[in-house]
N, C-alpha and C positions, 0 to 999 in steps of 0.2 A: 662299475655297474653292479647293482644288487642282484642277489640270487633270483628273486621273483621277476625282476625286469628281464634278466637273461632268459628265464624260462618263457616269459610272455613273448619275447622276440623269436623264440624257437617255434612258436605257434601252439604251445601247450594251452589247451582250453579248460583244463581241470579247475583252475582258480575261478573262472567266471561261472562255472556250473556248480561250484561248491564241492568239488571232488577232492580226492586225496592229492597231496603234493608230491608224494613218492609212493612207489608200489611197495606196500608193506603188508605183513600178515595182520589180521585183526588182533587187537590186544587180548591177552589172556584174562578170562573173567576172574573176578575176585572171589575168594573163598568166603562166602557169607557166614560160615559157621566158625570161622577163625575168631578167637577172642581179640578184642581191641587192645593195642598197646597202651601203656600209661599216657604217652603223648597224645595218642588218638582220643583217649577218654577225656583228657584235659581240653583238647580242641573241641570236641563235641559239646562238652559242658559250656565253654565259652560262646559257642555258636547259639546254644539253647538260651543262654542268658542275653545275648544280643537280640535274639528274636523276641524275647519277652519285653525287652526295653523298647524295641521298635513298635510292638503292638500297643505299648502305653503312650506312644506319641499321639498328639491331637490329630484328629482326621479332618478337621475343619479349621481354617484360620480366619480370624475376623480382624478387621482393622478398625480401631477406635480413634477417630480423629476429631479433635476439638478445633474447629475452625478458628476460634478466637486465639487459642494458644499458637497455632500455626502462623497466624497473621502476626502476632507478637514476635515470634522467633524470626520470621522473615524480615521484619522491620529491624530487629536487632542485627541480623546478618547484613542487611543493606547499610545500616549505620557504620558497622565495623569496616565493611569494604569501602565505604565513602571516605572514612577517616585514613584508611591505609593508603589511598591513592592521592591524598591531598599533599 
């Protein structure tokens, strides 16, 4: 039996209410004045580049469907399937 199921069976209600799973002290706040490590700087740069890329994505999508082309392709597909099952 998993940990969460065992806790649920004990009657712990913290999970349903979104509470802590264990009694723990709050995390230590980060020092905002600390200089970033080289890894953190690289990671931040990658995140910024990804953000710019996402912003360049189209915000609206359009479907261009030529009914005649679709009909031709469906006929071709049906012909191929008919020949495959003969």
